C-alpha positions, 0 to 999 in steps of 0.5 A: 035411841037408834044407832043412826040417832046416836051417830048423828048426835055425835056428828053434830057435836063435831061439825064446826070443828076443823079437820086438823089442830095443833099445827104451826103458825101457818096451819101446817104439820098439825094433828088430824081430827079423828073424831068423826071416824072414831065415833062411826066405828064406836057406834057401828061396832057397838063398842062398850064406850060412852060415845058422848063421854069420849067426845067430852074429852076429845072436843077439848083438843079441837079448834073451830073450822077456819073461816072463808078466804074466798068462795069456791065455784063449780066451774073454777075450783082448781086454783083452790085444790091443795090449798089448806087455807081454803078448807072452810071454803071447801066445806061450804062448797061441798055442803052446797053441792050435796044439798043440791044433788044426790050425794052419790052423784057428787062423790062420783064426780069428785072421787076421780078428781081427788084420787091423785092426791089421796095421800092428803093429810096422811090419807085421812081425807079418804079415810074420813070419806070412807067412814062417811060413806059407810054411814050413808050406805047404812042410812042412805038419806041421813042428812047429817051423814051427808054433811059429814061427807062434805067435811071429808071431801073438803079436808081431802081437797084442801090437803090434796097432794100428788106423790112424786115419782108414781107410775101405774102398777105394771109388775107381777108382785102381790101386795106383801112382796111389793111392800117388802121391795119398797125401798126405805128412806135413809132419813126417816125423820120429820113430819110426813110432808117432809118425808113424802118430799124425799121420795122424789130423790129415792133410788128405786122408788118409781120402779117399786111402785110399778112392780105391783101386779095391777088389777086384771079387771074391775071385778078383781079390785075388791080382792086386791084391796083386801090383800093390801089391807091384810098386809097392812094389818099383818105387817103391823105386828112386825113393823108397827112399833117403829111408828105405831100411829102412821103405820096404822094407815097402811091398813085403814086407807085401803079399807076406806077405799074398799068401803067406797067402791060399791057406790062408785062406777067400776070405771074408777075402781082400778085407778082407786086401787093403784092410788091407795097402793102408792099411798101405802108404799109411800108410808111404808118407805117413809116410816117402816123399818126394812127388817121386821122387829121382834113381836112379843105382843099378845094374842087373843085368849077369850072364846070370842076373840073379836069381842076381846079385841073391841073390848081392849080398844074400848078400854084403851080409847085412842082413836087410832087403836079403835080404827085399827081394830075395826080394820083388823076385824074386817080382815079376820072376818074375810081371812080367819087369820088370828094374827089379824086380831093379834095385830090389833092387840099389839096396836093397843100396846104400842100406841099411847093411851088416848 
């Protein structure tokens, strides 16, 4: 069986399931279905995992995709944007759009519409889209992967939410210094929706978002995204234990945007960087401690440290550990910094077993 065939089989088992599960009676505050994202990493990276055995356990957590409320049409979609009850309608809508038009065209049209709501589903909307696009870049005409893209876009649209107090970067700080300067919420309790809402009243929040140095031109954006995801990975060693799951996304969200850039027009690259920066800043404010924590965690010891990281992630089995290892290895591949791999091993220590 080829890699594409295995991934298609996994996607087909997951399609029909909702993007969230375990929420309250109104469908809010649930957990995100990470299955499609995790299996893309497992298959692409060749993790020593039986993908279908992993899915046998994971699928038991999930619920079916919600049914239709009312159809969404191409010329009247705005009322449904950000309405989580319409996720089934959005899935149908994007399935139809992607059946009728090339996936790159649909993505190019909808990316700027969805970008202001990039924090949707704790950034899982854009992350799921990023994994689907990575699969499609490897197999351009894979119709099952196209369907997965529809699911990712639908989740993003249904959970679309604009961050309060966000202004475009106009400062001179690099990503690491800008994240350090982000003010922290005094009340870091509750689910992410509650925490994000508190940013509207946080002194210094708009100025902190604006303090980042903007991309000089579109060609600067890939390196700026790499800087941001590198900071997300390296800071996990000293901040991640405060909120092991949520702080993973300060690294995986910019990596998702970076994976999608090559199929987007350069006119949206700078806005994409600014949007994901704001999302990372918001998660940092809501979940990260203001001062570093002790880091007694492990460092790679094998002669092949990348293989060691992926082996540890496979043995752990948690979807966040798997996805974070994927991004940490990307950072290591570009920077050669062994601390990136140490951060991945640390994630496997502080995140509960899957």
